[in-house]
N, C-alpha and C positions, 0 to 999 in steps of 0.2 A: 482436565489442562483448561486454560483459559482460552476463550472464542480467539481471539487473533494467532495462536499457536498454532490452534487447531485449522484455521484457511489457511495455513500457510502450509501444513501437513497435507491438508489433503485435496486444496489444488495437486501439490507436489504427486502425491498417488494419482488420481484422479489423469492429468498431465504425462504420467508417464502407461499408464495404458496402449494397447496394440489395439487400432480397430477390427482386430477379431475377439479381442476381447472382450471389448465396451460390447459386439455384437451378443458373444456370448449370455454380460452381463442384462444387458436388457431384454433379451429373452424371456431369461428369470424373472427377470423384474414385473414383464408383461403377466407370465402366467400365473404367476402371487396375485398379481394386479386380483385376476379377470376369476381365481378359485377364493376370493377371501373378498372380493369387494361388492357387496348387495345392490347391484342397480336397477331393480325394482321398485325404489320409490324415490330414485336421485330423478328428480326434475331437472335442476341448474347444476351442469359439473364447469367447475373452472380449472384452468390447467397454463405450468405456465409454459413457455414455449420453450424447445433446449437451447444453449448456446452449448454448437457442438463446439467451436475453438477450446472448450475447457473442458471436454468429454461430459455433460451433464450428462445426466441417464435422461436416454428420449421420448418423450411422452408422444409422440406421432403416430406411432403403431398402437399404441391403449387406444388415443382419440379415433387414430382410423377405425378398429371396432365398435368404440360404441358410436360412431355414424353411421355403422353398416348393420352395425345388428342391436344397437337401442333407440330407436328415433324420435322416442319418448322425450332422452334425454336431450338439454341442450347447452351447449360446451360454450365455454366464454372464457376469452383470451385478454392476455393481461395489456397496456396501452402505458407507456410513466407518463405524469406530463409536466410540464416544464416545472410546477412548485414540490415537486418528489413526491407526490401520489399516484397510485393507483390508479387506473378507469379500466371500469372493463368494459369487455366488448362480444357481443354474442356473435359468435364464429359463422360464418356464412359458406367462405370455402376459399381455396389457396389466394383466389384474384382479392379476398380484402390486405394481404402481407405486407408488408414492406420492409426493411434493413433500417434499422437505424445504424447513427454515423460510429455507438459501439457496433454492430456488428447483430444485434440485437434483431430478429422480428417482430415484427408488431402488426395490428390491427390498423389499417391508416385513417379507415371512416367504420360507421357503421350505429349501429341498435347499445345504449348504453344498458348494461348490466347492473338491478340494482344489487349493492353487497347483500341487503336483507334476503334477495331469493334465490343464495346461490348455496345450494343442499352439500353437495363440496370441492374441495381446496383441492388437488396434486400442487404440493408447495415444493421448490426449491428446500434444497439445505447441501453443502457442502459436509457436514458430522451433527451426528445427532446422540443421544446419554438415555442411559435404561431409565430415566423420565422423563422425557420425553419432550423434551429441551434440544432447541436446534442451535444452528452455527450459519449462518449465510452470510451472502461476500461484505456483510458489514452494512449495507444503505438502510436498513430499516422497512422494504416500502412494504416487503407484505407481512410483518406485526402488526406495521398502521394501518394495510388492507384488514388486516384477521382481528383487526378489535371491533371492527363495521359489520362482519357476517354477522349473521345468529351462532347464539351460544352452541348449541345443536347443531350447528353444521364440524361434516369429515371432516380433521385436517390432516391429511397424507402425506410422508417425505414417500422420496424414493430415493434413495442411495444403493453408490455400487458397494460401502463397507457392513460390517456389523458398528452397532453401540461403543461409544467409549463410555469408560462406569461412569464420569459425573462432569458436569462442564460449570466450572469453579466459577460462570462470572456472570451468571444468568440475573434478573433484575422480572422486576413486578411486570414491567412492561413486554416483557416476550410470554410469548402467543403461543404454549405448549400443541404437538403433534397430538392427534385422538390413537393414531398407528402412523407402522414406519415398515415401508417391506424393503427389501435391504435382499440377495440373491440368495442366503440360506433361511430366508422364511419372514415372515410378518413378529414386527412386534407392537404388540399394543396397550395403551397407558391409560 
């Protein structure tokens, strides 16, 4: 199936989830994350901030536990620049965040995180396939950002749904995930 069709299908599937279903699915993702991801060698972790109106998998539970139990891990959050690129900012606290006109929270100020320092990226997605290809919102923010990360940086997707067989219209500029966590378990690529 192609990206455009998958975007429509999975946006609709997520919108149909109730608040209770999202909470249960988020708890499953949280449990799989901490049972499958070794944070002992991670110094810098980048994560998207979930867009609740789109029922995105909630990264706040994961980030909160990392801040409490893994103080050696620095968290970095994205900010979209006017040129369409992501700038990553070290997270200091909720006081640092502002809501954009798109309804997305992002850091309004802070220390910029060099992409080459990032060890693990929690990548947003709408759907993924059995080869580790992903479908995002179609703006290319994360593909451009991931190209600037080290080749050995882990790229972990979070999805409420399992993989599709294949995404038919991938191209060489698409950056594959190293793994994807869904409620039924973890897929490694």
